[in-house]
C-alpha positions as CSV (number, residue, x, y, z in Angstrom):
1,X,107.1,79.1,101.1
2,X,109.3,80.3,104.0
3,X,107.8,80.7,107.5
4,X,108.8,84.1,109.0
5,X,110.0,84.7,112.5
6,X,107.3,86.1,114.8
7,X,107.8,89.7,115.8
8,X,105.0,91.0,118.0
9,X,101.2,90.9,118.5
10,X,99.1,94.0,118.1
11,X,95.7,93.9,119.9
12,X,92.8,96.0,118.5
13,X,89.2,96.3,119.6
14,X,86.8,94.2,117.5
15,X,85.3,95.3,114.3
16,X,81.9,96.2,115.8
17,X,80.9,97.3,119.3
18,X,80.8,94.2,121.5
19,X,83.0,92.1,119.3
20,X,86.0,90.4,120.9
21,X,89.4,92.0,120.4
22,X,91.4,91.1,117.3
23,X,95.0,89.9,117.6
24,X,97.3,90.8,114.7
25,X,100.5,88.8,114.5
26,X,103.3,90.8,112.8
27,X,106.4,89.1,111.4
28,X,109.8,90.3,112.7
29,X,111.0,91.3,109.3
30,X,108.1,93.7,108.8
31,X,108.8,95.7,111.9
32,X,110.3,99.1,111.3
33,X,108.6,102.3,112.4
34,X,105.6,103.2,114.5
35,X,103.4,105.2,112.2
36,X,105.3,106.7,109.3
37,X,108.8,108.1,108.9
38,X,108.5,111.8,109.5
39,X,110.9,114.8,109.9
40,X,109.0,117.1,112.3
41,X,111.1,120.2,111.5
42,X,110.5,119.8,107.8
43,X,106.7,119.4,108.3
44,X,106.8,122.6,110.3
45,X,108.9,124.5,107.8
46,X,106.7,123.6,104.8
47,X,103.5,124.4,106.8
48,X,104.9,127.8,107.6
49,X,106.5,128.8,104.3
50,X,104.4,126.8,101.8
51,X,101.0,126.3,103.5
52,X,98.8,123.5,102.2
53,X,95.8,124.2,100.0
54,X,92.9,122.1,99.0
55,X,93.5,120.0,95.9
56,X,90.1,121.1,94.6
57,X,91.4,124.7,94.6
58,X,95.0,124.0,93.5
59,X,93.8,121.8,90.6
60,X,90.4,123.3,89.8
61,X,91.3,123.3,86.1
62,X,91.5,119.5,86.0
63,X,88.4,119.2,88.1
64,X,86.3,121.1,85.6
65,X,87.9,119.1,82.7
66,X,87.1,115.9,84.6
67,X,83.4,116.8,84.8
68,X,83.3,117.2,81.0
69,X,85.0,113.9,80.5
70,X,82.5,112.1,82.8
71,X,79.6,113.5,80.9
72,X,81.1,112.0,77.7
73,X,82.3,108.7,79.0
74,X,80.1,107.8,82.0
75,X,76.9,109.9,82.0
76,X,75.3,107.7,84.6
77,X,78.1,108.4,87.0
78,X,78.0,112.1,86.2
79,X,74.3,112.1,87.0
80,X,75.0,110.3,90.3
81,X,77.6,112.9,91.2
82,X,75.2,115.7,90.6
83,X,72.5,114.0,92.7
84,X,75.0,113.6,95.4
85,X,75.9,117.2,95.2
86,X,72.3,118.2,95.8
87,X,71.9,115.9,98.7
88,X,75.2,116.5,100.5
89,X,75.4,120.3,100.1
90,X,72.9,121.2,102.8
91,X,74.5,118.6,105.1
92,X,77.9,120.2,104.6
93,X,76.5,123.5,105.7
94,X,75.3,121.9,108.9
95,X,78.7,120.4,109.5
96,X,80.4,123.7,109.0
97,X,78.0,125.4,111.5
98,X,78.3,122.8,114.1
99,X,81.4,124.5,115.6
100,X,79.2,127.4,116.5
101,X,77.0,125.4,118.9
102,X,77.5,126.4,122.5
103,X,78.2,123.5,124.8
104,X,76.5,122.7,128.1
105,X,77.7,125.1,130.7
106,X,78.7,122.3,133.1
107,X,81.7,120.3,132.1
108,X,81.6,116.6,132.7
109,X,84.8,115.6,134.6
110,X,84.6,111.8,134.3
111,X,86.4,109.5,131.9
112,X,85.7,111.7,128.8
113,X,87.9,109.6,126.5
114,X,85.9,106.5,127.5
115,X,82.6,108.1,127.1
116,X,83.3,109.5,123.7
117,X,84.9,106.3,122.4
118,X,81.9,104.2,123.7
119,X,79.4,106.6,122.1
120,X,81.3,106.6,118.8
121,X,81.4,102.8,118.7
122,X,77.7,102.6,119.6
123,X,76.9,104.9,116.7
124,X,78.7,102.6,114.3
125,X,82.3,103.9,113.9
126,X,84.7,101.0,113.5
127,X,87.9,102.8,114.6
128,X,88.2,105.6,117.1
129,X,91.4,107.2,118.3
130,X,92.6,110.4,120.0
131,X,95.6,112.7,119.4
132,X,96.6,116.3,119.3
133,X,95.0,118.3,116.4
134,X,97.9,119.1,114.2
135,X,97.4,122.6,112.7
136,X,100.2,122.1,110.3
137,X,97.8,120.1,108.2
138,X,95.2,122.9,107.6
139,X,94.4,124.3,104.2
140,X,95.2,128.0,103.8
141,X,91.7,128.8,102.6
142,X,90.1,127.2,105.7
143,X,92.2,128.5,108.5
144,X,89.9,131.4,109.3
145,X,87.0,129.0,109.9
146,X,89.0,126.8,112.3
147,X,88.5,127.6,116.0
148,X,91.7,128.4,117.9
149,X,90.4,127.1,121.2
150,X,90.1,123.4,120.2
151,X,93.3,121.5,120.4
152,X,92.4,117.8,120.4
153,X,91.4,115.5,117.6
154,X,88.9,112.6,117.7
155,X,89.7,110.4,114.7
156,X,86.8,108.4,113.4
157,X,86.8,105.7,110.7
158,X,83.6,104.4,109.1
159,X,83.4,101.3,106.9
160,X,82.3,101.6,103.3
161,X,80.2,98.7,102.1
162,X,82.4,95.7,101.5
163,X,80.6,93.9,98.7
164,X,80.0,97.0,96.6
165,X,83.6,98.1,97.0
166,X,84.8,94.9,95.3
167,X,82.9,96.1,92.2
168,X,85.4,98.9,91.7
169,X,85.5,100.6,89.2
170,X,81.8,101.1,88.7
171,X,78.7,103.1,89.7
172,X,77.7,100.7,92.5
173,X,81.0,101.4,94.3
174,X,80.5,105.1,93.8
175,X,77.0,104.8,95.3
176,X,78.5,103.0,98.3
177,X,81.1,105.8,98.8
178,X,78.4,108.5,98.7
179,X,76.2,106.6,101.2
180,X,79.2,106.1,103.5
181,X,79.9,109.9,103.4
182,X,76.2,110.7,104.1
183,X,76.1,108.3,107.0
184,X,79.3,109.7,108.4
185,X,77.9,113.2,108.3
186,X,74.8,112.1,110.3
187,X,76.8,110.3,112.9
188,X,79.3,113.1,113.4
189,X,76.5,115.6,114.0
190,X,75.1,113.2,116.7
191,X,78.5,112.7,118.2
192,X,79.3,116.4,118.2
193,X,76.0,117.1,120.0
194,X,77.0,114.4,122.6
195,X,80.3,116.2,123.2
196,X,78.4,119.5,123.6
197,X,76.2,117.9,126.2
198,X,79.3,116.8,128.1
199,X,80.2,120.5,128.2
200,X,82.8,120.8,125.5
201,X,83.1,122.4,122.1
202,X,83.2,120.4,118.8
203,X,84.1,121.2,115.2
204,X,83.8,118.7,112.3
205,X,86.3,118.0,109.6
206,X,84.8,115.8,106.9
207,X,83.3,114.1,105.1
208,X,83.6,116.0,101.8
209,X,84.5,119.3,103.4
210,X,87.8,119.0,105.4
211,X,90.0,121.5,107.1
212,X,92.9,119.6,105.7
213,X,94.5,116.1,105.3
214,X,93.5,113.8,108.2
215,X,95.6,110.7,107.6
216,X,98.6,112.0,109.6
217,X,96.5,112.3,112.7
218,X,94.9,108.9,112.1
219,X,98.4,107.4,112.0
220,X,99.4,109.4,115.1
221,X,96.4,108.0,117.0
222,X,97.3,104.4,116.1
223,X,94.5,103.6,113.7
224,X,96.6,102.4,110.8
225,X,99.6,103.2,108.6
226,X,100.1,104.9,105.3
227,X,99.9,102.5,102.3
228,X,101.8,102.7,99.0
229,X,98.4,103.7,97.5
230,X,98.4,106.9,99.6
231,X,95.5,105.7,101.7
232,X,95.2,104.8,105.4
233,X,95.4,101.0,105.8
234,X,93.4,100.4,108.9
235,X,93.2,97.1,110.8
236,X,89.6,96.1,109.9
237,X,88.8,97.9,106.7
238,X,92.2,98.6,105.1
239,X,91.8,101.4,102.6
240,X,88.0,101.0,102.7
241,X,87.8,103.2,105.8
242,X,86.2,106.6,105.3
243,X,87.8,109.1,107.6
244,X,86.8,112.2,109.5
245,X,87.9,114.2,112.6
246,X,86.0,116.0,115.3
247,X,88.1,118.8,116.8
248,X,87.4,119.5,120.5
249,X,88.6,120.9,123.7
250,X,87.4,117.9,125.6
251,X,90.3,116.4,127.7
252,X,91.4,113.2,126.0
253,X,93.9,110.5,126.7
254,X,96.0,110.5,123.5
255,X,96.8,107.2,121.7
256,X,100.2,106.5,120.1
257,X,101.2,105.4,116.6
258,X,101.6,101.7,116.1
259,X,103.8,99.6,113.8
260,X,101.4,97.2,112.2
261,X,104.1,96.1,109.8
262,X,102.4,97.9,106.9
263,X,105.4,100.1,106.1
264,X,107.6,97.1,105.2
265,X,104.7,94.9,104.0
266,X,103.8,97.4,101.3
267,X,107.4,97.2,100.0
268,X,106.8,93.4,99.5
269,X,103.3,93.6,98.2
270,X,103.3,96.4,95.6
271,X,100.0,95.2,94.1
272,X,98.4,98.6,93.9
273,X,101.5,100.0,92.1
274,X,101.5,97.2,89.6
275,X,97.7,97.3,88.9
276,X,97.2,101.0,88.7
277,X,95.8,101.6,85.1
278,X,97.3,105.0,84.8
279,X,100.7,104.2,86.4
280,X,100.0,107.0,88.9
281,X,101.6,105.2,91.9
282,X,105.3,105.4,92.3
283,X,107.2,102.3,93.5
284,X,109.9,104.1,95.4
285,X,109.2,106.4,98.3
286,X,110.4,110.0,98.4
287,X,110.5,112.6,101.1
288,X,107.7,115.1,100.5
289,X,106.9,118.0,102.9
290,X,108.7,116.1,105.7
291,X,107.0,112.7,105.2
292,X,108.5,109.6,103.5
293,X,105.8,108.3,101.1
294,X,105.0,106.9,97.7
295,X,104.0,110.1,95.9
296,X,101.0,109.8,93.6
297,X,101.0,111.6,90.2
298,X,97.6,113.2,89.8
299,X,98.0,113.9,86.1
300,X,98.0,110.1,85.5
301,X,95.3,109.4,88.1
302,X,92.5,111.9,87.4
303,X,92.2,111.1,83.6
304,X,91.4,107.5,84.6
305,X,89.1,108.5,87.4
306,X,87.1,110.8,85.2
307,X,86.5,108.2,82.5
308,X,86.0,105.1,84.7
309,X,83.5,105.9,87.5
310,X,86.1,107.2,89.9
311,X,88.5,104.3,89.3
312,X,89.6,103.2,92.9
313,X,91.4,100.1,91.7
314,X,94.3,100.9,94.1
315,X,91.7,100.4,96.9
316,X,90.1,97.3,95.4
317,X,93.3,95.4,94.9
318,X,94.8,96.1,98.4
319,X,94.9,92.7,100.3
320,X,94.4,94.5,103.6
321,X,91.1,96.0,102.2
322,X,90.0,92.7,100.7
323,X,90.9,90.2,103.5
324,X,91.6,92.3,106.6
325,X,94.9,93.0,108.3
326,X,94.9,90.0,110.7
327,X,94.5,87.3,108.0
328,X,97.0,89.0,105.7
329,X,99.6,89.3,108.4
330,X,99.0,85.7,109.6
331,X,99.4,84.4,106.0
332,X,102.7,86.3,105.6
333,X,104.0,85.0,109.0
334,X,103.2,81.4,107.9
335,X,104.3,81.6,104.3
336,X,106.3,84.7,103.6
337,X,103.9,85.6,100.9
338,X,101.2,88.2,100.2
339,X,97.7,86.7,100.5
340,X,95.9,86.8,97.2
341,X,98.9,88.2,95.2
342,X,98.8,87.0,91.6
343,X,95.1,85.8,91.8
344,X,92.3,87.1,89.8
345,X,90.1,87.2,92.9
346,X,92.2,90.0,94.3
347,X,93.8,91.7,91.2
348,X,91.2,91.3,88.4
349,X,89.2,94.3,87.3
350,X,87.0,95.4,84.5
351,X,87.1,98.6,82.5
352,X,84.0,99.5,80.5
353,X,85.4,99.9,77.0
354,X,88.5,97.7,77.4
355,X,87.2,94.5,79.0
356,X,88.5,92.4,81.9
357,X,92.0,92.4,83.0
358,X,93.2,89.4,85.0
359,X,96.2,89.3,87.2
360,X,99.3,90.3,85.3
361,X,97.4,92.2,82.5
362,X,97.0,96.0,82.4
363,X,95.3,98.4,80.0
364,X,97.3,100.5,77.6
365,X,96.4,104.1,76.9
366,X,97.6,106.5,74.2
367,X,99.7,109.4,75.4
368,X,96.9,111.8,74.5
369,X,94.7,110.1,77.1
370,X,96.5,111.9,79.8
371,X,96.3,115.4,78.2
372,X,94.7,117.4,81.0
373,X,94.9,121.0,82.2
374,X,96.8,121.5,85.4
375,X,96.7,124.2,88.1
376,X,93.9,126.7,89.0
377,X,91.1,127.2,86.4
378,X,91.5,131.0,86.5
379,X,95.2,130.8,85.8
380,X,94.6,128.3,82.9
381,X,91.9,130.6,81.4
382,X,94.2,133.6,81.7
383,X,97.0,131.8,80.0
384,X,94.7,130.8,77.2
385,X,93.6,134.5,76.9
386,X,97.2,135.8,76.6
387,X,98.1,133.1,74.1
388,X,95.0,133.9,71.9
389,X,95.7,137.6,72.0
390,X,99.3,137.1,71.2
391,X,98.3,135.2,68.0
392,X,95.8,137.9,67.0
393,X,96.5,141.1,65.1
394,X,95.8,144.2,67.2
395,X,93.8,145.8,64.4
396,X,91.4,142.9,64.2
397,X,89.2,144.5,66.8
398,X,86.2,142.2,66.3
399,X,88.3,139.0,66.9
400,X,90.0,140.6,69.9
401,X,86.6,141.4,71.4
402,X,85.4,137.9,70.8
403,X,88.5,136.5,72.6
404,X,87.8,138.8,75.6
405,X,84.1,137.8,75.6
406,X,85.1,134.1,75.6
407,X,87.5,134.7,78.5
408,X,84.8,136.5,80.5
409,X,82.3,133.7,79.8
410,X,84.9,131.2,81.0
411,X,85.6,133.1,84.2
412,X,81.8,133.4,84.9
413,X,81.5,129.6,84.4
414,X,84.4,128.9,86.7
415,X,82.8,131.1,89.4
416,X,79.5,129.4,89.0
417,X,81.1,126.0,89.7
418,X,82.8,127.1,92.9
419,X,81.4,125.1,95.8
420,X,80.8,122.0,93.7
421,X,81.6,118.6,95.1
422,X,84.7,117.2,93.4
423,X,85.2,113.5,92.6
424,X,82.2,112.1,94.4
425,X,82.7,113.9,97.7
426,X,86.5,113.7,98.0
427,X,86.6,117.5,98.3
428,X,84.9,120.8,97.6
429,X,86.5,124.0,96.5
430,X,84.6,126.4,98.8
């Protein structure tokens, strides 16, 4: 064990309203960049020339496939997802309409940032930060719904139940995720109404229905850094934080990105990369759309998620999630080691049909396990139609008609599923 040289202390508000501030000691060798490495001109270029689109739309073929796999492998989880769909759908409609609510005609001119932050903490949000709303991170299909007069972002992190999260992968953890989303929705409506009463507009992004990715703005507002697992690692909850944004014209004092040491710490840790059952997490960072990150391979992720109750092992085995950022960073400062690394307490997990995997052991899947359609469902169906017609003789009119009828039925089925909740509320394709 080698004690590390002290670098700096980061002070954050306590976990709950009224708790004392938390001091996070960061070793000098972990200091690198505030936030994440980013090339602003490249982010702007890709946003302009290759606009983002919801994963639920871009990969709708695999979403439909995943539902069929869930029914076969984890019917209880599939039933949970369908119940959640029924419960959250009307709430999503409320969230989407909230932006139409007219604010009080008299604008409050006091400390708006302080009032909103105090109210959010009072409601139960663990992390609150302010930054500019970055329109480069808006899905193409949702741009028309986004108000053009709201330029600021209130970033809100809500904690998913700790104990049930440690049971990942499993139905109890999925229940906890759904409950966190439902509670977020309730709280964001209450906070939006509070902002309206202050005299300002408010539009909600998340949970479940988002205008686009929110992590870049959470990083920009100092609420954490991007982890190797592709999730925000926040000071109190790590990757267990459930995220949403309220977009507003309220005058806010912006926060700044912070170097918590996560960027370099993740290079040393690598537990999520090593423990991922599908090997979907890449060890080396790449530049993607102007951001340096560990790109995830969805075709190795979704097959596991579909068959093992949403998986989430990359969340479970993150030491920041398990122990909190302050203890993990203090342990590294004192020992040069990652807290919990190599222990079954942190790294162990159970897969329903394969048993328990202690630290150092991972499951093995056949190559066919990862056979999954990619792209949009309509395009996949059309490709299958063309292939079937190509293999059929033109004079076999009955078979040709059957192929066309099958194609029409498939398209009707695809249309009927639009608006469904994907992957326990991670997204929706409407």
